[in-house]
N, C-alpha and C positions, 0 to 999 in steps of 0.2 A: 378863618376857614379851618375846619378840622381835617384830620387825616383821611377820613372816609370820603369827604367831598373832593379832596385832592386826587384820591385814587380814581374816583368816577370821572373826574375831569381828564385825567391822564388817559384813561381808556377811550374816552370819546375822541380824544385828539389824535388817535393812531391814524397816520396818513393812509389814504386809499391805496397808495402804491404797496404798502406793507400787507394790506389785506389781500391784494391781488397775488403777492408772492406766496402768502400762506396758502391760498386756494390752489395755486399752481403746484406747490409742493405736495399738498394733500392729494391732488389728482395724479401727479406723476409717480409719487412714491407710495401710494396706498397699497396695502397688501391684497386688496380685492381687485380683480380684473374689472376695468371700467372703460367704456367707449361711448362716443356720441355719434349718432346717425342723423344726417340731414334729411330735409324734406324729399330730396331726390333719391333717398335710400343708400347714399354712399357714406362711408365712414369718415367723419370729420376729425375725430381725435381718438386716441387709444393710449392708455397708460402702459407702463412697462410690464405690469403684472399681466395685462391682457396679451401683450406681445409674447411674453415668456410662456404663457399658457398654451399658445398655438405654435410658437417657434418662428414667427415671422419677424422681419425687421419693420421699422416704421414705414419705409419706402414701399415695402411689399404689401402692407396692410392698409394704411391710411389712404383715402381717396378712391378706394375700390368699392363696388357695390357689396353691401353686407351679405346679400344672397349668395355670393361666390363662396363664402366660408361656411354656409349652412349645408349640412348633408341632406336635409329634407326640404325640398322647395315648398311643399304645402305648409310646413311648420312656419317658415319665415314669412310667408304671405299672411298667415293667420296672425302672427305677432304684429306685423306692421299694420294690418287692418284694425286690429283692436286698439293699438296705440293711437292711430289716426282718429279713432272715434272717441279719444279721450279716456280710454280704459287704462287702469293701472294693472300691471302684471306683477304677480308675486310668486317667485320660484317656479316660473313656467318652464317645463322640461323641453330641451332641444338638444340637437347633436351638431357639433362644430367639427369641421375638417381641419386638422393640423397640417403644418407644412410637410411633415414626414409621411403623410398619408393616413395616419391613424385618426380614429374618430374619438372625440371627446364628448362625453355626456355632461351636460351642464344644466344649471337652473338659472333662469334669467329673471331678474327683478328690474322692471323698467317703467318709465312714464315719459310723456311728451311735455316739453316746455313750449307753451303757446304765448305769443305776445300780440295783443290786440286781435285775438282770434286767428293769428297766423302761426302755422307750424314752423317752429324754429329748429328744434332737434330733439332727439330722444336721449335719455340718460339711462344707460344699461349697465347694471352690475351683473357680472357673470361668475358663478361659483362652479368649480370643477367637481362633479359627483361621479366621475368615471369609476373610481374604486368602489363607491357605494353601490352603483348600479351593477357592477360586476359581481359583488358579493351577494346582492339580492338575487341575481340570476342564478348564481351557484346554489343558493339556498332553495330557490324555486325548483331548480333541476334536481336537487337532492330530495326535495319533498315529492316531486313527480316520480322519481325513481322508487321512493318508499311506497307511494300509493300503488305503483305498478306491481311492486312485490306483494303488497297486501292484497291487491286484487287477484293475483295469481295463486295465493295460498288456497289450499282446499279446505281450510278451517275458517269458520266465521270469526271476523275480527271487527270490533267497533270501539269507539272512544266516547267518553262523556266529559263534561266540565265538572267542576267541583261540586255542583248541585245535583249531578246525576243526569243532566240533560244530554241527549245523544248529540254528538258533534260530527261523527263520521261512522260509516259502516261500509264493508266491502260486499261484493256480489255474493260471496258464500254466505254472508249473514242473511241476505234476502232469501236465498234458497233454503237455509235451515229454518228461518222463521216463517216462510211462506207468505210474507207480506213485505211491503215497502215501509221501513221505519220513517218517522217524521223527524228530521233534524231540528233540534231546538225545542221540540215539544215532547217526544217520548222520553220517559225517565227510566234510567237504570238498565233496562233490558230492551232488546230489539224484538223479543218474542211477543206473541199474542196473549198467551196464558202460560203459567208455570205450575208444575206439580212436583212433589217429592217423588223419589223412586217408588214408594209404596202407594202412590196415587192420591196423596193429600194435596189440596190446593195450596200454592205457595204465592202469597201476595208479592207483587213486584218490589215493594219497599222492604221485603225481607229476603230478597234474592241475594246470591253471593256478591254481585256487583255493589248492591246497596250496602252490604256489610263491609266490603273493602273500603268504600268511601267513608262510611260512618266511623269505622275503627282505624282508618288510615293504615291498613295492612293488607298484604296479599292473602287471598283465600284459596286453599288447595285441598284436594282430597275429598271433594263432595261431588255427588251426581244430582242431576235434575232431569225433569221431563218437560219438553217444550210442546205445547199444543198449537198447531197451526189453525188458521181460521177455518180450514176445511175439516177440522176435527182430528186429523192424523197426529200421532204422538211421535216425538223424536227424543230418545235418551241422549244426553250429552254430558260432557265434563267441562265446567267453566274454569277459567284461570284469570280472574280479575286481579289487576295490579294497580295500585295508586301511583300517580305521577306527581312530582314535586318540582318547584322552581329552585333556583340557586340559593334562595333564602330559606328553603325547607317548607315553603307554604304549599298546601295542596292545590293543584291546578286542574285535576281531573283524574281519569283512570282509563286504562285500556283492558279489554277483555277478549279472550279467545275462547270460542265454544267449539269443542271437538265432538262431532257426531260419532257416537259409539253404537249406532244401530247394528253395524256388521258384527261388532264384538259381542253384543247381546245375542244376536242370532246364532253366532258361533257357540256361545256359552250354552244357549238352549239346546242346540244340536248336540253339543258334547254331553250335556246332562242326559238327553234321551239315549245317546249311545252308551254312556256309562250305566244308566239304569238297565238297559237291555243286556249289557255285558254282565253286570252284577246278577241280574235275574238268571241268566244262563249258567253262570258259575255256581250260583246257589243251587240251582236244579241239578247240575252235574255232580256237585258234591253230595247232594242228597241221594242221587242215584248210585254214586260210588259207595256211599256209606251202606246203602241197602244191599248192594252186591257183595261187599266184603262181609257184612253181618250174616247174609244168607249163606255165603261160603263157609263161614265159621260154624254155623249150625249144622251144615250137612257134612262137615269133615269128620272122619273116623279117628283122626289123630288128635290126642289131647294137646300135644305141642302145637300142632297147626291151628287148633281152635284158639289156643292162647295167643299166638302170634297174630292171627286174623282178628281176634277180638281187640287186641291192642291197636291194630291198624284202624279198625272201624271206629274206635273211640277217638283216635287222633283226627281222623277225617271229620268226625262229628264236631270236634272242638273247632276245627278250621271252618266248618259250615256255619257254626254259631257266630264266629267272629265275622264272617262274610255277611251274615244276616244283619248284624248291627251296622255294618258299613253301608249296606243297601238301604237302611232306614234313614241315614243321615242326609241332610241337604248339603252340608259342607263335607266334601269327600276327603278333606285333608285332616279332619279331627273326628274322634269318636267319643261319645259319652262313656266315661269310665264305668259308671254304675251299671248301665245297660249292658256294656261289654262283659263285665265280670259275671253278672247274673245269667247272661246267655251261655257263657262257657261253662259255668258251674252247673247249670240246668242240664246241659248236654252230658257232662261227666257223671252227674247223679244217676242217669239212666242205667249205668253199669254197677251201681252200688246197691246194697240192701237197704230196706226201709229203715234200718236201725242206724244208718250213718246220717248225721245231721250236719248241715253246712250253715255256717254263720258268716255273713258277708258285711264288711264295713269298708266303705269307699269314700274318699274325699270327693267333693263336688268339683271334679276337674275333667278336662278333655284329654284323651290320649291321641298322640300323633297316629295318623293312619298307618304309617310304615311299621309300627311296632305291633299291630293287632295280631297278625298271623303268628309270628314267632312267640309272642307272649301267650297266645291261646294254647299253643302246643306245650310251652313250659308249664302253664297253670294246670293243664290236663295231666301232665306227668306227675306234678307235685300232689295233686288231689288223688290220683290213682295210688301212689305210694303211701300217702297218709291213710287211705281207706284200707290198704292191704296190711300195713304194719302198725297202724295206730289204734286198732280196735282191741277191746278186751276179749276174754275167752267166750263171752256171750255174743260177740260180733257187734257190740255197740261202740260207737265212736262219735266224737264231736270234732269237727274241723273248723278252724277259724281262718278266714281269708280276709286280709286287709290290704288296701292299696292307698298309700298316702303320697302326698306331693310336697317336696321341699323346694328350696330355691334351685330351679334348673334340674331337678332330679325326682324320679319316681322310686318308691320302695314298695315291693310286693312281698308279703309274708304269708306263709301257710303253716299253721301250727295245729297239731292234733292232741288229743287227750290221752293217748296211749302211754305205755310204760317207757317208750323211748326206743329209738333204733338209729343205726348209723346209715344214713341214706347212701353214702358212697360205698359202703360195704355190702349193700344188698345185691349188688351185681348189675352189670349193664343190661342183661337180657330181661331182668324182672323190673328194674327201676328206670331204665332209660337214662342213666347218668350221662352217657356219651351224647345223647340227643340234647339233654338239658344244657350241657356244657357248650355244645356248638351253638345252640340258640342264644345263650347268654352272650357269647362272643359276637353274634350277629347284632344283638341289642347294644353292644359296646358297654356292657355292664359287668357286674360282679355277682358271684354266687357264694353263699356261705350256709353252713348247716350247724345247728346246735342240737346234739343228739337227744337230749331229754333227761328225765321223763317229760313227755309232752314235746316231741321233736318239733323244731321250728326251722324252716328253710326261708332264706331271705334273698331276694333278687333286687339289686339296685341298678338303675339304668338312667341315662341322661334324657332330658326332655328336648330332644332334637330329632330331626329327620335322619334316617339311616343313609349312609353314603354308599 
């Protein structure tokens, strides 16, 4: 007889008493709560894990109806009915009442042992899931709170899965879109149709949300127009942001759509107001220019005519600057070429036909804040160049350049004359004090190269005036 057969023989020869002891030990000392219920629905046996779970002694628990320990009478009736019909229960949820009055959430796995068709007992394994149920409730409560917050937001909010299918939307999203989105069917956007701010159709698969999912990055700083089914248009700002799991895998995205209709209306009203204001300022400057010019012509005093003429010329320069600002859509910047040409054209009206102006300007935009002081400075420099830079025949060439360096503008005015000292020509004739004050307002610097061919240079930063 080999060792293998000896081993099998030894196993088969284990006395029944030892098997009984093994099963008893397994029942009593098992880590999982276990009890048996008889046909009369009383508890026949319970192991220590079951007693520890509920806090009872064996005398307090065994021999009593199982229904006494269930918190829900309907639940235990359903359990017993199913088991009596021969059904096996797997992780059936129930609530048990512990000795200290607390409620234990459990999952019951149970079946009935029948012998010759007769109900002997149930075998019930009970797993405590109280902590799990509590955690799930906390998560559900947090989710409910979050949904209430999202529903209360005045901005449209919706979420998608990784494919772009809508998974959630709040009431504001319905109001903005003018339609009820279809969860699990609509893709990327809750809106009916989309357009770019200039009115071009924007396919949904090219909308900011689709880009955020495709490129796995937030999308910011864009505007779009949502068309409702009734044809009305809503301008909005989207804020699509991808969402990732703990492993960095894309799981979806959340988007907030901010209705900017009121802002657009305010911008339109502001534009109308500014247009009207600029129009009135332009007209008032033109009227003031005419009045001063008329007063200069009618004056009998040469000095008064000179002073009034200078004042009229300065008002004309300001009116020219205002005109270029009035023509711009963006009131914060002015086309530098159009600005210089307008101011030079205004100044040229006071010069003889033999004075030629040559303008060279970089293709840049000037800050709105510098236009008025710069117009007055340029007018003064042109006036002095025409007065002091001409030859005996009254002919003169004046070169005006405006260039842009990194963060800085440079304006130069150079004439073809024999040369003069700008600062020495006197405040009353040259406006040196006015130029110096205006350059300080520009936060710039002013220098003069006497000549021949005198050149004045103004340098100022490319920023708004404070």
